[in-house]
ROSETI-706774 format. One line per 4 residues: their letters; for each residue x, y negated, z of C-alpha. Coordinates in nm, 3 decimals, decimal comma. Layout:
N
a) X Y Z ~ ...
//
This chain:
246
mtak) -0,001 0,005 0,009 ~ 0,263 -0,253 0,103 ~ 0,465 -0,186 -0,227 ~ 0,172 -0,339 -0,426
rlwl) 0,112 -0,624 -0,214 ~ 0,243 -0,978 -0,302 ~ 0,438 -0,995 0,032 ~ 0,525 -1,367 -0,008
ldvl) 0,150 -1,462 0,006 ~ 0,124 -1,238 0,335 ~ 0,408 -1,431 0,493 ~ 0,280 -1,763 0,405
rgaa) -0,053 -1,666 0,559 ~ 0,122 -1,541 0,861 ~ 0,326 -1,864 0,904 ~ 0,011 -2,071 0,872
lvnm) -0,154 -1,838 1,127 ~ 0,141 -1,883 1,376 ~ 0,115 -2,257 1,322 ~ -0,257 -2,264 1,394
layh) -0,224 -2,057 1,708 ~ 0,041 -2,299 1,842 ~ -0,171 -2,590 1,741 ~ -0,500 -2,469 1,880
alyd) -0,315 -2,352 2,210 ~ -0,206 -2,712 2,263 ~ -0,547 -2,850 2,177 ~ -0,703 -2,643 2,428
wvyv) -0,441 -2,731 2,695 ~ -0,479 -3,089 2,633 ~ -0,825 -3,166 2,531 ~ -1,034 -2,871 2,689
fght) -0,820 -2,809 3,019 ~ -0,733 -3,180 3,048 ~ -0,358 -3,166 3,071 ~ -0,117 -3,443 2,964
ggwy) -0,026 -3,390 2,608 ~ 0,311 -3,560 2,595 ~ 0,412 -3,565 2,236 ~ 0,095 -3,370 2,142
diws) -0,175 -3,625 2,022 ~ -0,412 -3,523 1,741 ~ -0,422 -3,878 1,618 ~ -0,058 -3,914 1,590
pgch) 0,104 -3,895 1,250 ~ 0,311 -3,598 1,334 ~ 0,029 -3,383 1,465 ~ -0,186 -3,492 1,169
vwqq) 0,078 -3,366 0,930 ~ 0,113 -3,043 1,109 ~ -0,261 -2,999 1,108 ~ -0,293 -3,076 0,747
yicw) -0,018 -2,840 0,651 ~ -0,210 -2,557 0,833 ~ -0,528 -2,639 0,659 ~ -0,383 -2,691 0,303
sfil) -0,196 -2,364 0,334 ~ -0,505 -2,164 0,424 ~ -0,731 -2,322 0,157 ~ -0,457 -2,305 -0,130
lsgy) -0,388 -1,944 -0,048 ~ -0,757 -1,869 -0,024 ~ -0,803 -1,996 -0,365 ~ -0,499 -1,810 -0,501
sftl) -0,615 -1,491 -0,334 ~ -0,965 -1,512 -0,498 ~ -0,789 -1,390 -0,830 ~ -0,665 -1,094 -0,638
arkp) -0,990 -0,966 -0,499 ~ -1,191 -0,681 -0,642 ~ -1,519 -0,793 -0,521 ~ -1,467 -1,152 -0,401
wkng) -1,853 -1,206 -0,350 ~ -1,830 -0,945 -0,080 ~ -1,546 -1,140 0,081 ~ -1,751 -1,440 0,064
llva) -2,054 -1,286 0,228 ~ -1,829 -1,134 0,503 ~ -1,663 -1,478 0,575 ~ -2,010 -1,650 0,570
gcav) -2,139 -1,407 0,833 ~ -1,821 -1,480 1,045 ~ -1,891 -1,856 1,009 ~ -2,246 -1,823 1,126
vltv) -2,132 -1,636 1,426 ~ -1,876 -1,907 1,494 ~ -2,142 -2,181 1,474 ~ -2,380 -1,984 1,714
vtvg) -2,102 -1,929 1,959 ~ -1,971 -2,275 1,976 ~ -2,329 -2,433 1,978 ~ -2,445 -2,188 2,240
fmps) -2,137 -2,182 2,468 ~ -1,915 -2,489 2,394 ~ -2,160 -2,750 2,262 ~ -1,891 -3,032 2,293
esiw) -1,692 -2,816 2,045 ~ -1,956 -2,714 1,809 ~ -1,855 -2,629 1,460 ~ -2,104 -2,680 1,181
fgvl) -1,901 -2,664 0,870 ~ -1,558 -2,574 0,952 ~ -1,292 -2,390 0,752 ~ -1,463 -2,063 0,747
hlna) -1,789 -2,213 0,614 ~ -1,574 -2,391 0,355 ~ -1,403 -2,074 0,260 ~ -1,729 -1,873 0,224
aavl) -1,904 -2,153 0,023 ~ -1,602 -2,186 -0,212 ~ -1,561 -1,831 -0,275 ~ -1,937 -1,765 -0,342
ltcl) -1,952 -2,086 -0,556 ~ -1,647 -1,997 -0,754 ~ -1,802 -1,646 -0,828 ~ -2,097 -1,827 -0,998
lypl) -1,853 -2,066 -1,191 ~ -1,573 -1,818 -1,271 ~ -1,659 -1,775 -1,630 ~ -1,642 -2,140 -1,694
lqkc) -1,333 -2,192 -1,474 ~ -1,167 -1,909 -1,676 ~ -1,221 -2,120 -2,005 ~ -1,022 -2,406 -1,871
pagv) -0,647 -2,388 -1,936 ~ -0,459 -2,311 -1,616 ~ -0,235 -2,624 -1,637 ~ -0,517 -2,862 -1,717
glag) -0,735 -2,706 -1,432 ~ -0,459 -2,733 -1,177 ~ -0,376 -3,099 -1,281 ~ -0,749 -3,190 -1,284
sall) -0,828 -3,027 -0,941 ~ -0,533 -3,193 -0,780 ~ -0,638 -3,533 -0,899 ~ -0,996 -3,477 -0,789
fflt) -0,860 -3,371 -0,450 ~ -0,650 -3,677 -0,428 ~ -0,946 -3,910 -0,536 ~ -1,206 -3,752 -0,310
nqvp) -0,991 -3,674 -0,003 ~ -1,171 -3,958 0,201 ~ -1,513 -3,914 0,060 ~ -1,643 -3,787 0,394
egyl) -1,509 -4,115 0,554 ~ -1,701 -4,313 0,305 ~ -1,461 -4,413 0,038 ~ -1,250 -4,285 -0,251
gfet) -0,884 -4,243 -0,198 ~ -0,621 -4,036 -0,025 ~ -0,551 -4,054 0,360 ~ -0,493 -4,432 0,418
lrlc) -0,505 -4,533 0,037 ~ -0,856 -4,675 0,001 ~ -0,943 -4,721 -0,363 ~ -1,305 -4,825 -0,319
alpa) -1,601 -4,790 -0,076 ~ -1,900 -4,568 -0,157 ~ -2,255 -4,665 -0,136 ~ -2,377 -4,609 0,229
awyr) -2,705 -4,477 0,090 ~ -2,526 -4,166 -0,030 ~ -2,471 -4,069 0,342 ~ -2,802 -4,135 0,494
tnlf) -2,945 -3,789 0,400 ~ -2,649 -3,642 0,601 ~ -2,545 -3,378 0,339 ~ -2,238 -3,295 0,562
wlgl) -2,176 -2,967 0,394 ~ -2,119 -3,137 0,064 ~ -1,893 -3,411 0,209 ~ -2,150 -3,692 0,272
pdlt) -2,207 -3,673 0,635 ~ -2,395 -3,951 0,837 ~ -2,118 -4,013 1,100 ~ -2,364 -4,190 1,331
rfas) -2,538 -3,866 1,410 ~ -2,313 -3,578 1,270 ~ -2,013 -3,438 1,459 ~ -1,825 -3,098 1,412
adyf) -1,511 -2,984 1,595 ~ -1,377 -2,826 1,268 ~ -1,512 -3,003 0,960 ~ -1,413 -2,895 0,596
plip) -1,683 -2,996 0,353 ~ -1,681 -2,896 -0,015 ~ -1,583 -3,240 -0,128 ~ -1,283 -3,270 -0,129
wlfl) -1,169 -2,928 -0,002 ~ -1,311 -2,708 -0,301 ~ -1,079 -2,888 -0,539 ~ -0,794 -2,774 -0,333
fwcg) -0,939 -2,421 -0,334 ~ -0,936 -2,459 -0,700 ~ -0,580 -2,567 -0,716 ~ -0,488 -2,224 -0,560
lfla) -0,721 -2,062 -0,826 ~ -0,532 -2,214 -1,123 ~ -0,193 -2,186 -0,973 ~ -0,242 -1,789 -0,959
rlwr) -0,280 -1,802 -1,351 ~ 0,070 -1,989 -1,372 ~ 0,272 -1,808 -1,106 ~ 0,281 -1,461 -0,950
prag) 0,532 -1,365 -0,699 ~ 0,690 -1,014 -0,686 ~ 0,509 -0,733 -0,537 ~ 0,673 -0,510 -0,281
qapv) 0,766 -0,501 0,095 ~ 0,872 -0,812 0,282 ~ 1,229 -0,846 0,409 ~ 1,280 -0,704 0,749
llrp) 1,286 -1,024 0,941 ~ 0,966 -1,151 0,765 ~ 0,762 -0,829 0,815 ~ 0,591 -0,957 1,147
lali) 0,451 -1,256 0,966 ~ 0,352 -1,029 0,672 ~ 0,170 -0,814 0,901 ~ -0,023 -1,102 1,061
grht) -0,097 -1,247 0,733 ~ -0,267 -0,930 0,621 ~ -0,529 -0,979 0,893 ~ -0,615 -1,344 0,856
llvy) -0,997 -1,320 0,920 ~ -0,958 -1,102 1,219 ~ -0,683 -1,325 1,390 ~ -0,886 -1,627 1,303
mlhq) -1,201 -1,486 1,465 ~ -1,019 -1,368 1,781 ~ -0,765 -1,644 1,845 ~ -0,971 -1,904 2,006
pviy) -1,130 -1,663 2,268 ~ -0,800 -1,520 2,340 ~ -0,622 -1,853 2,379 ~ -0,911 -1,995 2,587
gvlw) -0,934 -1,680 2,810 ~ -0,563 -1,678 2,881 ~ -0,552 -2,040 2,978 ~ -0,864 -2,000 3,194
lwha) -0,721 -1,705 3,371 ~ -0,395 -1,898 3,426 ~ -0,580 -2,175 3,581 ~ -0,790 -1,932 3,794
vr) -0,497 -1,748 3,939 ~ -0,232 -2,019 3,980
//
């Protein structure tokens, strides 16, 4: 089995997961259990870049992996089910950290939508598709915040009327009444997913077994969904137990 896997993708997923575990452990330590964060501040440029690296990695790799799945629609439905569970659990047990459309919701929606549009996407030349998707991601990066542009580069404001219906799943949230602890709407993130999709047609790493030093990361990367679903309960439980017994 490992001889047929694209081990570099597993390693990259594993690296993103390890970073996610560290980032969320610090988040719980500071913002859930109320400790002093020191250098860790989710509003600081350094933490923002760290968080974006994790998100970009997962979404790009998810788009790339779409082309490797035998039945991607089954994967999409599985992730959609996990996303529903995540929403129910956070709303029911941690309402201050409720997740309404996080990275799992995005991944499920992107996979299922891409299944529907795949024949059309296949007709687009890979280079054109990659460049076009990257441009659209750049231009729409701040649509959920009310304007076109990337990060702090504001090109133009968008009509406030677009946001009144609170289409948060699309990327048009009414920020006066919508909040989600993890938020990744279709706009702009679907375009980053498609960047991975088109990249897969332009570049394919060698299959085989990862080098010995990278095999732990590759092992973690082969179980991305399981690790994602379990990591927060485990981290929260460990921190709660540490506080209870210290």
